[in-house]
C-alpha positions in Angstrom: 0.0 0.0 0.0 2.9 2.3 0.9 4.5 1.7 -2.5 1.2 2.5 -4.3 0.9 5.7 -2.4 4.5 6.7 -3.4 3.9 5.8 -7.0 0.7 7.9 -7.2 2.5 10.8 -5.5 5.4 10.5 -7.9 3.1 10.5 -11.0 1.2 13.5 -9.7 4.4 15.5 -9.1 5.7 14.5 -12.6 2.6 15.9 -14.2 2.8 19.3 -12.5 5.5 20.7 -14.8 3.6 19.6 -17.9 0.4 21.4 -16.7 2.5 24.5 -15.7 4.1 24.6 -19.2 0.6 24.4 -20.9 -0.7 27.2 -18.7 2.4 29.4 -19.5 1.9 28.8 -23.3 -1.7 29.9 -23.0 -0.7 33.1 -21.1 1.9 34.1 -23.7 -0.6 34.8 -26.4 -1.1 38.5 -26.6 -2.3 40.0 -29.9 -1.8 43.6 -28.8 -0.1 45.5 -31.6 -0.3 46.3 -35.3 -1.3 43.7 -37.9 -2.2 43.4 -41.6 -5.5 41.7 -42.4 -6.2 40.1 -45.7 -9.6 38.8 -46.7 -9.9 36.7 -49.9 -13.5 37.0 -51.1 -15.3 36.4 -54.4 -15.2 40.2 -54.8 -11.4 40.2 -54.6 -8.7 40.7 -52.0 -9.4 43.2 -49.2 -6.4 44.4 -47.1 -6.9 46.3 -43.8 -4.5 47.7 -41.2 -5.6 46.3 -37.8 -4.7 47.4 -34.3 -5.5 45.1 -31.5 -5.5 45.8 -27.8 -5.8 42.8 -25.6 -6.7 43.0 -21.9 -7.0 39.4 -20.5 -9.6 37.8 -22.8 -11.1 41.2 -23.8 -10.2 42.5 -27.2 -10.7 46.0 -28.7 -9.1 47.9 -31.5 -9.6 49.3 -35.0 -9.8 48.2 -38.6 -8.7 50.7 -41.3 -9.4 49.8 -44.9 -11.7 50.2 -47.8 -14.7 50.9 -45.5 -12.8 53.6 -43.5 -11.8 53.2 -39.8 -14.1 51.1 -37.6 -13.8 49.9 -34.1 -13.7 46.2 -33.2 -14.7 44.3 -30.0 -14.3 40.7 -29.2 -12.3 38.1 -27.2 -9.1 36.1 -27.2 -9.5 32.7 -25.5 -6.5 30.4 -25.6 -5.4 30.5 -29.2 -8.9 31.5 -30.5 -9.8 35.0 -31.5 -13.3 36.3 -32.3 -14.5 39.8 -32.9 -17.0 41.9 -34.8 -16.9 45.2 -36.6 -19.9 47.2 -37.9 -19.5 48.9 -41.3 -21.6 51.3 -43.3 -22.0 50.3 -47.0 -23.8 52.9 -49.0 -26.0 53.9 -46.0 -26.7 50.3 -44.9 -25.0 49.0 -41.8 -24.0 45.4 -41.3 -21.8 43.4 -39.0 -18.8 41.4 -40.0 -17.8 38.6 -37.6 -14.1 37.4 -37.6 -13.1 34.1 -36.1 -9.7 32.5 -36.2 -6.8 30.6 -34.6 -3.7 32.4 -33.4 -0.3 30.8 -34.3 2.5 33.0 -33.3 2.5 36.1 -35.5 -0.2 34.7 -37.8 -4.0 34.4 -37.4 -6.1 32.3 -39.9 -9.8 31.9 -40.0 -13.0 33.1 -41.6 -15.0 36.3 -41.8 -18.8 36.2 -42.0 -20.3 39.1 -44.0 -23.5 39.6 -41.9 -25.0 36.4 -43.0 -24.4 37.2 -46.7 -21.4 34.9 -47.2 -18.0 34.0 -45.8 -14.4 34.3 -46.8 -10.9 33.2 -45.8 -9.1 35.6 -43.5 -5.4 35.8 -42.7 -3.7 38.3 -40.4 0.1 38.9 -40.0 1.7 40.9 -37.2 3.7 43.9 -38.5 7.3 43.9 -37.3 
């Protein structure tokens, strides 16, 4: 019985550094800064300058592109990012929803054009 207790304790202690490393990897993701966003849609390529400000899981910032400058709000949870912007297109407002996965200085995912279609989305951090 004593041997079993020692074995369980040893296994538990061996697992602690692995869990700590995973937690540190998650904490290191911070998208704060300047990025370049590229959306590949049927209407062509759209490039925007994006500024993200991350505070914990809360995300704010701006998109500057063909539709002017608009604010964004969303979240960063682990390596997943999601946010929305509202744009005015010829007097009609609609919301674009961006969702993606963060991998270092690159984000890849999709953008939903207010229920009127989706497109591929890639973002790269400006150095």
